[in-house]
BAKE-227571 format. One record per residue (C-alpha): x negated, y, z; residue number from 0; residue in three letters. Coordinates in pm, 1 decimal. Example, Ala and Ser with C-alpha at 12.3 -4.5 7.8 and 13.67 -1.06 7.14 Angstrom:
<site x="-1230.0" y="-450.0" z="780.0" k="0" r="ala"/>
<site x="-1367.0" y="-106.0" z="714.0" k="1" r="ser"/>
//
This chain:
<site x="-762.6" y="-712.1" z="2412.2" k="0" r="met"/>
<site x="-397.4" y="-882.7" z="2330.4" k="1" r="asp"/>
<site x="-185.4" y="-629.4" z="2412.6" k="2" r="leu"/>
<site x="130.0" y="-843.6" z="2222.3" k="3" r="ser"/>
<site x="324.0" y="-857.3" z="2534.8" k="4" r="gln"/>
<site x="321.0" y="-515.1" z="2618.1" k="5" r="ser"/>
<site x="671.8" y="-353.0" z="2618.7" k="6" r="arg"/>
<site x="637.8" y="-133.4" z="2312.1" k="7" r="phe"/>
<site x="549.4" y="-439.4" z="2065.6" k="8" r="leu"/>
<site x="780.2" y="-697.0" z="2269.6" k="9" r="lys"/>
<site x="1085.6" y="-439.1" z="2198.5" k="10" r="ala"/>
<site x="930.7" y="-423.8" z="1794.4" k="11" r="cys"/>
<site x="985.2" y="-782.8" z="1807.5" k="12" r="arg"/>
<site x="1369.4" y="-743.3" z="1984.7" k="13" r="gly"/>
<site x="1255.1" y="-901.3" z="2307.5" k="14" r="glu"/>
<site x="1363.0" y="-815.4" z="2665.1" k="15" r="pro"/>
<site x="1146.4" y="-565.0" z="2822.2" k="16" r="val"/>
<site x="1127.3" y="-433.1" z="3159.4" k="17" r="asp"/>
<site x="1199.0" y="-74.0" z="3074.3" k="18" r="thr"/>
<site x="1267.8" y="109.0" z="2729.2" k="19" r="val"/>
<site x="949.7" y="179.1" z="2597.5" k="20" r="pro"/>
<site x="884.2" y="545.3" z="2446.9" k="21" r="val"/>
<site x="663.4" y="752.9" z="2234.2" k="22" r="trp"/>
<site x="725.6" y="1044.1" z="2033.2" k="23" r="leu"/>
<site x="648.7" y="1149.6" z="1686.1" k="24" r="met"/>
<site x="390.1" y="1430.9" z="1681.4" k="25" r="arg"/>
<site x="314.0" y="1337.3" z="2047.8" k="26" r="gln"/>
<site x="-55.3" y="1449.8" z="1975.1" k="27" r="ala"/>
<site x="-41.5" y="1815.7" z="1828.5" k="28" r="gly"/>
<site x="-28.0" y="2215.8" z="1890.7" k="29" r="arg"/>
<site x="231.0" y="2180.9" z="2185.0" k="30" r="tyr"/>
<site x="-30.0" y="2064.9" z="2425.5" k="31" r="met"/>
<site x="-308.4" y="2327.6" z="2527.1" k="32" r="lys"/>
<site x="-603.7" y="2023.5" z="2508.8" k="33" r="glu"/>
<site x="-501.7" y="2002.3" z="2114.7" k="34" r="tyr"/>
<site x="-473.0" y="2367.5" z="2060.1" k="35" r="met"/>
<site x="-815.8" y="2412.1" z="2207.9" k="36" r="asp"/>
<site x="-1001.0" y="2148.8" z="1978.5" k="37" r="ile"/>
<site x="-817.5" y="2285.9" z="1675.1" k="38" r="ser"/>
<site x="-908.4" y="2660.7" z="1722.9" k="39" r="leu"/>
<site x="-1278.7" y="2532.5" z="1744.4" k="40" r="arg"/>
<site x="-1271.4" y="2349.1" z="1420.7" k="41" r="val"/>
<site x="-1035.4" y="2545.5" z="1194.8" k="42" r="gly"/>
<site x="-727.2" y="2347.8" z="1244.9" k="43" r="gly"/>
<site x="-581.7" y="1954.2" z="1127.8" k="44" r="ile"/>
<site x="-833.8" y="1916.8" z="871.5" k="45" r="thr"/>
<site x="-1137.7" y="1959.5" z="1068.1" k="46" r="gly"/>
<site x="-991.7" y="1730.9" z="1335.2" k="47" r="ile"/>
<site x="-912.2" y="1452.6" z="1069.7" k="48" r="ile"/>
<site x="-1246.3" y="1504.2" z="937.0" k="49" r="ala"/>
<site x="-1414.3" y="1423.0" z="1279.7" k="50" r="asp"/>
<site x="-1341.6" y="1070.8" z="1361.0" k="51" r="pro"/>
<site x="-1468.6" y="1146.0" z="1723.3" k="52" r="glu"/>
<site x="-1233.4" y="1430.5" z="1776.0" k="53" r="leu"/>
<site x="-927.5" y="1221.4" z="1613.2" k="54" r="ala"/>
<site x="-995.1" y="972.6" z="1865.3" k="55" r="cys"/>
<site x="-1005.2" y="1243.1" z="2135.6" k="56" r="glu"/>
<site x="-656.5" y="1369.7" z="2013.5" k="57" r="val"/>
<site x="-514.9" y="1055.3" z="1986.2" k="58" r="thr"/>
<site x="-551.2" y="975.3" z="2352.8" k="59" r="leu"/>
<site x="-454.2" y="1332.8" z="2488.8" k="60" r="gln"/>
<site x="-64.3" y="1246.4" z="2517.6" k="61" r="pro"/>
<site x="-136.8" y="885.9" z="2645.0" k="62" r="ile"/>
<site x="-350.0" y="1041.1" z="2930.7" k="63" r="asp"/>
<site x="-93.9" y="1329.6" z="3026.8" k="64" r="ala"/>
<site x="278.6" y="1104.8" z="2971.9" k="65" r="phe"/>
<site x="191.8" y="735.7" z="3007.5" k="66" r="gly"/>
<site x="359.0" y="674.5" z="2649.5" k="67" r="leu"/>
<site x="384.6" y="347.2" z="2575.3" k="68" r="asp"/>
<site x="245.8" y="363.1" z="2238.8" k="69" r="ala"/>
<site x="-53.5" y="577.1" z="2094.2" k="70" r="ala"/>
<site x="-21.8" y="671.0" z="1717.5" k="71" r="ile"/>
<site x="-353.8" y="749.5" z="1532.2" k="72" r="ile"/>
<site x="-417.8" y="1148.7" z="1461.3" k="73" r="phe"/>
<site x="-382.8" y="1220.9" z="1103.6" k="74" r="ala"/>
<site x="-175.7" y="1292.2" z="829.7" k="75" r="asp"/>
<site x="24.4" y="1183.0" z="527.9" k="76" r="ile"/>
<site x="-110.5" y="1415.2" z="279.7" k="77" r="leu"/>
<site x="-492.0" y="1301.2" z="251.0" k="78" r="pro"/>
<site x="-406.0" y="1031.0" z="23.8" k="79" r="pro"/>
<site x="-276.1" y="1276.2" z="-240.5" k="80" r="leu"/>
<site x="-608.0" y="1464.9" z="-190.5" k="81" r="ala"/>
<site x="-808.3" y="1147.8" z="-262.8" k="82" r="ala"/>
<site x="-582.7" y="1141.0" z="-578.1" k="83" r="met"/>
<site x="-712.7" y="1456.6" z="-720.4" k="84" r="gly"/>
<site x="-485.4" y="1676.4" z="-606.1" k="85" r="leu"/>
<site x="-609.1" y="1997.1" z="-458.5" k="86" r="glu"/>
<site x="-446.2" y="2025.3" z="-134.1" k="87" r="leu"/>
<site x="-496.5" y="2308.2" z="149.2" k="88" r="glu"/>
<site x="-355.0" y="2366.3" z="473.3" k="89" r="phe"/>
<site x="-287.0" y="2735.4" z="489.7" k="90" r="val"/>
<site x="-204.6" y="2893.8" z="808.1" k="91" r="lys"/>
<site x="115.5" y="3023.3" z="845.0" k="92" r="gly"/>
<site x="259.3" y="2822.1" z="546.5" k="93" r="val"/>
<site x="151.3" y="2469.1" z="596.4" k="94" r="gly"/>
<site x="43.2" y="2223.2" z="310.5" k="95" r="pro"/>
<site x="-18.5" y="2361.4" z="-36.6" k="96" r="val"/>
<site x="-123.7" y="2175.9" z="-344.9" k="97" r="ile"/>
<site x="-252.6" y="2387.2" z="-574.7" k="98" r="his"/>
<site x="-223.1" y="2157.7" z="-895.9" k="99" r="asn"/>
<site x="125.5" y="1984.0" z="-846.9" k="100" r="pro"/>
<site x="234.0" y="1717.9" z="-1049.2" k="101" r="val"/>
<site x="503.1" y="1850.1" z="-1341.6" k="102" r="arg"/>
<site x="450.9" y="1633.7" z="-1660.3" k="103" r="ser"/>
<site x="388.8" y="1306.5" z="-1743.2" k="104" r="ala"/>
<site x="48.8" y="1392.0" z="-1823.5" k="105" r="ala"/>
<site x="-19.9" y="1494.2" z="-1474.0" k="106" r="asp"/>
<site x="77.8" y="1164.6" z="-1368.4" k="107" r="val"/>
<site x="-148.6" y="1013.0" z="-1583.9" k="108" r="ala"/>
<site x="-445.7" y="1219.4" z="-1467.5" k="109" r="lys"/>
<site x="-401.9" y="1086.4" z="-1088.9" k="110" r="leu"/>
<site x="-641.4" y="822.7" z="-1004.3" k="111" r="his"/>
<site x="-628.4" y="537.5" z="-722.2" k="112" r="met"/>
<site x="-847.5" y="605.9" z="-488.8" k="113" r="pro"/>
<site x="-1050.7" y="344.9" z="-280.2" k="114" r="val"/>
<site x="-853.0" y="365.0" z="51.4" k="115" r="ile"/>
<site x="-1136.3" y="248.1" z="302.6" k="116" r="glu"/>
<site x="-1373.3" y="491.0" z="128.5" k="117" r="glu"/>
<site x="-1182.1" y="786.7" z="65.6" k="118" r="asp"/>
<site x="-985.4" y="755.0" z="387.5" k="119" r="leu"/>
<site x="-1290.7" y="622.0" z="580.7" k="120" r="ala"/>
<site x="-1260.2" y="896.5" z="859.4" k="121" r="asn"/>
<site x="-936.3" y="779.8" z="990.4" k="122" r="thr"/>
<site x="-1020.0" y="411.0" z="946.7" k="123" r="met"/>
<site x="-1301.1" y="494.6" z="1152.6" k="124" r="thr"/>
<site x="-1111.1" y="700.3" z="1420.1" k="125" r="ala"/>
<site x="-885.2" y="372.8" z="1463.0" k="126" r="ile"/>
<site x="-1201.0" y="156.1" z="1528.8" k="127" r="lys"/>
<site x="-1325.3" y="420.5" z="1781.4" k="128" r="leu"/>
<site x="-1006.7" y="470.1" z="1980.9" k="129" r="val"/>
<site x="-903.2" y="97.4" z="1988.0" k="130" r="arg"/>
<site x="-1143.1" y="18.8" z="2278.7" k="131" r="pro"/>
<site x="-1012.6" y="334.3" z="2451.2" k="132" r="glu"/>
<site x="-661.5" y="247.6" z="2458.8" k="133" r="leu"/>
<site x="-740.3" y="-124.8" z="2509.5" k="134" r="asp"/>
<site x="-844.4" y="-16.6" z="2862.9" k="135" r="ser"/>
<site x="-510.0" y="182.7" z="2889.7" k="136" r="arg"/>
<site x="-318.5" y="-115.2" z="2757.0" k="137" r="lys"/>
<site x="-161.4" y="88.9" z="2526.7" k="138" r="thr"/>
<site x="-105.1" y="-40.4" z="2137.9" k="139" r="pro"/>
<site x="-162.7" y="207.2" z="1833.5" k="140" r="leu"/>
<site x="47.1" y="242.3" z="1546.1" k="141" r="ile"/>
<site x="-76.4" y="361.9" z="1228.7" k="142" r="gly"/>
<site x="116.9" y="527.4" z="991.4" k="143" r="phe"/>
<site x="174.7" y="659.3" z="594.2" k="144" r="ser"/>
<site x="377.9" y="908.3" z="406.0" k="145" r="gly"/>
<site x="646.9" y="717.8" z="216.4" k="146" r="ala"/>
<site x="641.8" y="719.6" z="-164.1" k="147" r="pro"/>
<site x="944.8" y="945.1" z="-182.0" k="148" r="phe"/>
<site x="789.5" y="1171.8" z="76.2" k="149" r="thr"/>
<site x="445.9" y="1169.0" z="-91.1" k="150" r="leu"/>
<site x="575.7" y="1231.9" z="-440.8" k="151" r="ala"/>
<site x="761.0" y="1547.9" z="-308.3" k="152" r="ser"/>
<site x="482.6" y="1710.6" z="-162.8" k="153" r="tyr"/>
<site x="276.2" y="1667.8" z="-524.4" k="154" r="ala"/>
<site x="556.4" y="1769.6" z="-744.1" k="155" r="ile"/>
<site x="671.8" y="2079.1" z="-502.5" k="156" r="glu"/>
<site x="344.8" y="2176.0" z="-416.7" k="157" r="gly"/>
<site x="415.3" y="2209.8" z="-76.2" k="158" r="gly"/>
<site x="733.3" y="2233.2" z="150.7" k="159" r="ser"/>
<site x="1032.6" y="2296.4" z="-26.0" k="160" r="ser"/>
<site x="1415.5" y="2309.7" z="84.6" k="161" r="lys"/>
<site x="1619.2" y="2248.4" z="-213.8" k="162" r="asp"/>
<site x="1369.6" y="2000.2" z="-376.3" k="163" r="lys"/>
<site x="1450.3" y="2089.9" z="-735.3" k="164" r="ile"/>
<site x="1112.1" y="2053.3" z="-906.3" k="165" r="asn"/>
<site x="1112.0" y="1674.4" z="-758.4" k="166" r="val"/>
<site x="1485.3" y="1607.8" z="-854.1" k="167" r="lys"/>
<site x="1436.8" y="1764.3" z="-1214.9" k="168" r="gln"/>
<site x="1148.0" y="1561.1" z="-1250.3" k="169" r="phe"/>
<site x="1298.7" y="1252.9" z="-1153.7" k="170" r="met"/>
<site x="1622.6" y="1316.5" z="-1390.3" k="171" r="tyr"/>
<site x="1424.7" y="1456.7" z="-1667.4" k="172" r="thr"/>
<site x="1109.6" y="1229.6" z="-1677.7" k="173" r="glu"/>
<site x="1249.8" y="874.6" z="-1557.0" k="174" r="pro"/>
<site x="947.4" y="690.4" z="-1703.0" k="175" r="lys"/>
<site x="678.6" y="928.0" z="-1564.7" k="176" r="ala"/>
<site x="883.5" y="934.0" z="-1246.1" k="177" r="trp"/>
<site x="824.0" y="558.1" z="-1179.4" k="178" r="his"/>
<site x="505.6" y="544.9" z="-1287.0" k="179" r="glu"/>
<site x="436.1" y="807.0" z="-1010.5" k="180" r="leu"/>
<site x="634.3" y="623.2" z="-757.9" k="181" r="met"/>
<site x="457.1" y="259.7" z="-832.4" k="182" r="asp"/>
<site x="129.5" y="462.1" z="-770.5" k="183" r="lys"/>
<site x="230.6" y="593.8" z="-433.0" k="184" r="phe"/>
<site x="397.3" y="268.0" z="-367.2" k="185" r="ala"/>
<site x="39.6" y="99.5" z="-398.4" k="186" r="asp"/>
<site x="-108.0" y="358.1" z="-209.0" k="187" r="ile"/>
<site x="111.7" y="381.5" z="78.8" k="188" r="ala"/>
<site x="132.8" y="-7.5" z="117.0" k="189" r="gly"/>
<site x="-232.2" y="-42.7" z="115.1" k="190" r="asn"/>
<site x="-325.3" y="255.5" z="337.8" k="191" r="tyr"/>
<site x="-98.3" y="73.3" z="555.5" k="192" r="leu"/>
<site x="-279.8" y="-246.2" z="523.0" k="193" r="leu"/>
<site x="-647.0" y="-73.5" z="574.1" k="194" r="ala"/>
<site x="-505.6" y="67.7" z="915.2" k="195" r="gln"/>
<site x="-408.9" y="-277.8" z="997.3" k="196" r="ala"/>
<site x="-739.1" y="-416.9" z="945.6" k="197" r="asn"/>
<site x="-911.5" y="-146.6" z="1116.7" k="198" r="ala"/>
<site x="-697.0" y="-257.3" z="1426.5" k="199" r="gly"/>
<site x="-356.8" y="-77.8" z="1487.6" k="200" r="val"/>
<site x="-71.6" y="-320.5" z="1609.6" k="201" r="his"/>
<site x="235.0" y="-134.1" z="1439.3" k="202" r="ala"/>
<site x="279.6" y="37.0" z="1122.0" k="203" r="leu"/>
<site x="552.0" y="315.0" z="1052.1" k="204" r="gln"/>
<site x="623.1" y="444.6" z="704.0" k="205" r="leu"/>
<site x="756.3" y="807.7" z="736.5" k="206" r="phe"/>
<site x="1040.4" y="914.2" z="457.4" k="207" r="asp"/>
<site x="1051.9" y="1264.3" z="606.8" k="208" r="ser"/>
<site x="1239.6" y="1419.5" z="267.0" k="209" r="trp"/>
<site x="1433.6" y="1106.1" z="166.1" k="210" r="val"/>
<site x="1788.9" y="1255.4" z="313.3" k="211" r="gly"/>
<site x="1780.6" y="1504.8" z="43.3" k="212" r="glu"/>
<site x="1915.6" y="1224.0" z="-209.3" k="213" r="leu"/>
<site x="2236.4" y="1081.8" z="-265.3" k="214" r="ser"/>
<site x="2253.5" y="705.2" z="-181.1" k="215" r="pro"/>
<site x="2268.3" y="604.7" z="-560.3" k="216" r="glu"/>
<site x="1976.3" y="833.2" z="-624.0" k="217" r="asp"/>
<site x="1788.4" y="634.9" z="-351.9" k="218" r="tyr"/>
<site x="1880.3" y="300.1" z="-512.8" k="219" r="arg"/>
<site x="1775.4" y="377.0" z="-824.1" k="220" r="thr"/>
<site x="1451.2" y="608.2" z="-773.0" k="221" r="tyr"/>
<site x="1318.4" y="542.0" z="-447.1" k="222" r="val"/>
<site x="1418.9" y="235.6" z="-266.5" k="223" r="gln"/>
<site x="1261.2" y="-6.3" z="-493.4" k="224" r="pro"/>
<site x="901.4" y="176.3" z="-427.0" k="225" r="tyr"/>
<site x="976.8" y="205.9" z="-53.7" k="226" r="ser"/>
<site x="1004.5" y="-178.1" z="-44.5" k="227" r="lys"/>
<site x="677.5" y="-239.6" z="-226.2" k="228" r="lys"/>
<site x="496.9" y="-40.5" z="-5.3" k="229" r="ala"/>
<site x="656.5" y="-227.9" z="292.8" k="230" r="leu"/>
<site x="578.8" y="-570.1" z="136.8" k="231" r="asp"/>
<site x="229.5" y="-503.2" z="87.8" k="232" r="ile"/>
<site x="212.9" y="-362.5" z="443.1" k="233" r="ala"/>
<site x="379.7" y="-683.0" z="562.8" k="234" r="ala"/>
<site x="69.4" y="-881.2" z="481.0" k="235" r="gln"/>
<site x="-68.6" y="-745.1" z="795.5" k="236" r="ser"/>
<site x="190.4" y="-951.5" z="982.5" k="237" r="gly"/>
<site x="217.7" y="-655.6" z="1196.5" k="238" r="leu"/>
<site x="571.4" y="-484.1" z="1313.6" k="239" r="pro"/>
<site x="673.5" y="-213.5" z="1056.0" k="240" r="leu"/>
<site x="893.2" y="92.1" z="1151.9" k="241" r="ile"/>
<site x="1077.9" y="260.7" z="886.1" k="242" r="his"/>
<site x="1181.7" y="593.2" z="950.9" k="243" r="phe"/>
<site x="1368.1" y="889.0" z="755.8" k="244" r="gly"/>
<site x="1543.6" y="1187.0" z="812.8" k="245" r="thr"/>
<site x="1911.4" y="1271.5" z="693.2" k="246" r="asn"/>
<site x="1948.6" y="913.6" z="614.8" k="247" r="thr"/>
<site x="2273.2" y="835.0" z="781.6" k="248" r="asn"/>
<site x="2456.5" y="798.1" z="467.6" k="249" r="gly"/>
<site x="2219.5" y="538.9" z="337.8" k="250" r="met"/>
<site x="2103.0" y="356.0" z="640.5" k="251" r="leu"/>
<site x="2219.3" y="-21.2" z="477.7" k="252" r="pro"/>
<site x="1958.0" y="101.5" z="204.4" k="253" r="asp"/>
<site x="1685.9" y="214.5" z="439.4" k="254" r="ile"/>
<site x="1747.4" y="-128.0" z="597.3" k="255" r="lys"/>
<site x="1715.8" y="-296.1" z="290.7" k="256" r="ala"/>
<site x="1397.4" y="-152.6" z="169.1" k="257" r="ala"/>
<site x="1253.0" y="-329.5" z="472.3" k="258" r="gly"/>
<site x="1108.2" y="-256.1" z="803.5" k="259" r="gly"/>
<site x="1127.9" y="-453.4" z="1137.6" k="260" r="asp"/>
<site x="1212.9" y="-121.1" z="1287.0" k="261" r="val"/>
<site x="1468.9" y="149.3" z="1187.9" k="262" r="ile"/>
<site x="1427.5" y="502.6" z="1301.9" k="263" r="gly"/>
<site x="1724.4" y="710.5" z="1299.7" k="264" r="val"/>
<site x="1763.8" y="1068.2" z="1354.9" k="265" r="asp"/>
<site x="1987.7" y="1280.7" z="1590.5" k="266" r="trp"/>
<site x="2279.1" y="1345.8" z="1333.1" k="267" r="arg"/>
<site x="2416.9" y="1017.5" z="1416.9" k="268" r="ile"/>
<site x="2523.1" y="886.7" z="1766.1" k="269" r="asp"/>
<site x="2269.0" y="599.4" z="1813.2" k="270" r="ile"/>
<site x="2511.6" y="307.1" z="1886.6" k="271" r="asp"/>
<site x="2688.4" y="386.6" z="1568.9" k="272" r="lys"/>
<site x="2372.1" y="368.4" z="1375.2" k="273" r="ala"/>
<site x="2291.6" y="13.7" z="1576.9" k="274" r="ala"/>
<site x="2638.8" y="-95.2" z="1458.9" k="275" r="glu"/>
<site x="2527.2" y="-20.0" z="1093.7" k="276" r="ile"/>
<site x="2231.7" y="-176.2" z="1099.0" k="277" r="leu"/>
<site x="2296.3" y="-473.3" z="1268.2" k="278" r="gly"/>
<site x="2190.3" y="-678.6" z="1570.9" k="279" r="asp"/>
<site x="1901.0" y="-806.0" z="1375.7" k="280" r="asp"/>
<site x="1701.3" y="-465.8" z="1350.8" k="281" r="thr"/>
<site x="1523.3" y="-292.8" z="1617.2" k="282" r="val"/>
<site x="1644.0" y="101.0" z="1643.6" k="283" r="ile"/>
<site x="1411.0" y="386.1" z="1723.3" k="284" r="gln"/>
<site x="1542.6" y="688.7" z="1830.2" k="285" r="gly"/>
<site x="1693.9" y="952.5" z="1819.6" k="286" r="asn"/>
<site x="1705.1" y="1249.4" z="2061.9" k="287" r="leu"/>
<site x="1722.3" y="1606.4" z="1895.5" k="288" r="asp"/>
<site x="1353.2" y="1755.3" z="1942.7" k="289" r="pro"/>
<site x="1529.9" y="2080.7" z="2057.8" k="290" r="ile"/>
<site x="1634.2" y="1892.6" z="2354.6" k="291" r="ala"/>
<site x="1305.3" y="1916.1" z="2469.5" k="292" r="leu"/>
<site x="1368.0" y="2266.2" z="2517.3" k="293" r="his"/>
<site x="1654.7" y="2278.9" z="2745.5" k="294" r="ala"/>
<site x="1691.5" y="2314.1" z="3095.7" k="295" r="pro"/>
<site x="1591.2" y="1956.9" z="3262.6" k="296" r="trp"/>
<site x="1950.5" y="1915.9" z="3370.7" k="297" r="pro"/>
<site x="2069.2" y="1925.9" z="2976.6" k="298" r="glu"/>
<site x="1788.2" y="1771.2" z="2882.6" k="299" r="leu"/>
<site x="1838.1" y="1464.4" z="3162.5" k="300" r="glu"/>
<site x="2202.9" y="1450.2" z="3044.1" k="301" r="lys"/>
<site x="2123.2" y="1419.8" z="2665.4" k="302" r="arg"/>
<site x="1870.4" y="1172.8" z="2710.7" k="303" r="thr"/>
<site x="2088.8" y="954.1" z="2939.5" k="304" r="lys"/>
<site x="2362.1" y="964.2" z="2688.8" k="305" r="leu"/>
<site x="2099.0" y="809.8" z="2424.4" k="306" r="val"/>
<site x="2010.3" y="531.6" z="2691.0" k="307" r="leu"/>
<site x="2358.2" y="467.5" z="2762.5" k="308" r="asp"/>
<site x="2459.0" y="407.9" z="2438.7" k="309" r="lys"/>
<site x="2158.0" y="148.5" z="2406.5" k="310" r="met"/>
<site x="2175.1" y="-23.8" z="2727.0" k="311" r="gln"/>
<site x="2167.6" y="-390.8" z="2696.3" k="312" r="gly"/>
<site x="2004.0" y="-403.4" z="2337.0" k="313" r="arg"/>
<site x="1666.8" y="-535.2" z="2365.3" k="314" r="asp"/>
<site x="1542.9" y="-415.7" z="2033.1" k="315" r="gly"/>
<site x="1557.6" y="-48.4" z="2112.2" k="316" r="phe"/>
<site x="1252.0" y="223.1" z="2134.5" k="317" r="ile"/>
<site x="1328.8" y="570.4" z="2269.1" k="318" r="phe"/>
<site x="1174.6" y="816.2" z="2051.9" k="319" r="asn"/>
<site x="1268.9" y="1181.5" z="1904.0" k="320" r="leu"/>
<site x="1490.6" y="1212.4" z="1575.9" k="321" r="gly"/>
<site x="1178.1" y="1386.9" z="1447.9" k="322" r="his"/>
<site x="868.7" y="1526.4" z="1545.4" k="323" r="gly"/>
<site x="767.5" y="1731.7" z="1844.6" k="324" r="ile"/>
<site x="793.7" y="2123.8" z="1778.1" k="325" r="leu"/>
<site x="497.6" y="2319.9" z="1872.3" k="326" r="lys"/>
<site x="716.7" y="2543.3" z="2131.2" k="327" r="thr"/>
<site x="804.2" y="2222.4" z="2337.0" k="328" r="thr"/>
<site x="745.9" y="2251.0" z="2703.8" k="329" r="pro"/>
<site x="512.3" y="2037.6" z="2830.4" k="330" r="val"/>
<site x="645.9" y="1946.8" z="3163.7" k="331" r="glu"/>
<site x="975.3" y="1845.2" z="2974.9" k="332" r="asn"/>
<site x="779.3" y="1596.1" z="2784.1" k="333" r="val"/>
<site x="592.1" y="1444.5" z="3100.5" k="334" r="lys"/>
<site x="945.7" y="1441.6" z="3248.3" k="335" r="gln"/>
<site x="1128.3" y="1297.9" z="2981.1" k="336" r="leu"/>
<site x="905.1" y="1015.4" z="2948.0" k="337" r="val"/>
<site x="909.1" y="954.5" z="3360.8" k="338" r="glu"/>
<site x="1298.5" y="973.6" z="3307.0" k="339" r="phe"/>
<site x="1328.3" y="707.9" z="3027.1" k="340" r="val"/>
<site x="1117.3" y="439.6" z="3237.2" k="341" r="his"/>
<site x="1263.3" y="521.8" z="3574.9" k="342" r="glu"/>
<site x="1645.9" y="518.9" z="3428.2" k="343" r="tyr"/>
<site x="1604.6" y="246.5" z="3185.8" k="344" r="ser"/>
<site x="1399.0" y="-8.7" z="3455.3" k="345" r="ala"/>
<site x="1558.4" y="-333.1" z="3515.0" k="346" r="lys"/>
<site x="1612.0" y="-441.5" z="3887.0" k="347" r="ala"/>
//
């Protein structure tokens, strides 16, 4: 089915829409009972990703529950690292752990380049399974990848990290190995996105969740060329590209220069200010604080209305959170939020 005239894809192109489209990062996940029932049965996220039929089912859960304007394939940004030879484990109560982190030039040299369509075949199969279901619901599908810096951060830190000391130390002391590593991750991220496009998604998002830990100068020197390379590869698909990062408000022009038709911004900047910085030729996605979904409805409504009012009259706008939904989020607030965005922004 041709979904090119869906409000989400029209907004990605900066075209007028009947009402502001809305989807939410991590919209399929732990805040939903339906997800948790499956997750507990199969041992968590890895069990779901390993079973394309379950990944398909989970992808559809928030679409059927909330009437969102786009689905995002249920996957994770880290399986490409496992496909390169890193020993990845999701530890309950801890999160992702890499047992053989990259800490030297020799470690970089040992990483092998995966065959995306084979090593990450489960996600490609899930995309092909979910497409007919979404076509019948007239809902486009988003594919995604972690950006080179975020992949490198996990690979070097060995998991989540607050200060990124190992990442920055490696970047500063092993610049040659750093650039070799980032070039590998740019190839992987770009080709992973391209493979998802070939499998049937309608748009692609590059997640750079950790890049805001860098100074703008370090971003331009050590990261931007590789984000650009990944996005340039993905652009061969001809699909809309969403480029998202957190804590990037001091480097928004640099993020834009790296590429992307849509730039995602977090809640740490007024969204109209972000739009002014990025210019009229850029579609904006964002930027409600995820914690606002824990507020009583009158407060959540006020904050949602503020975002919508600041972007009123701008055709290139997609409502989203400034980062992913938290697992403690009340489901009823998600439903009411989506309904309100549609109703309040509807054009008479």
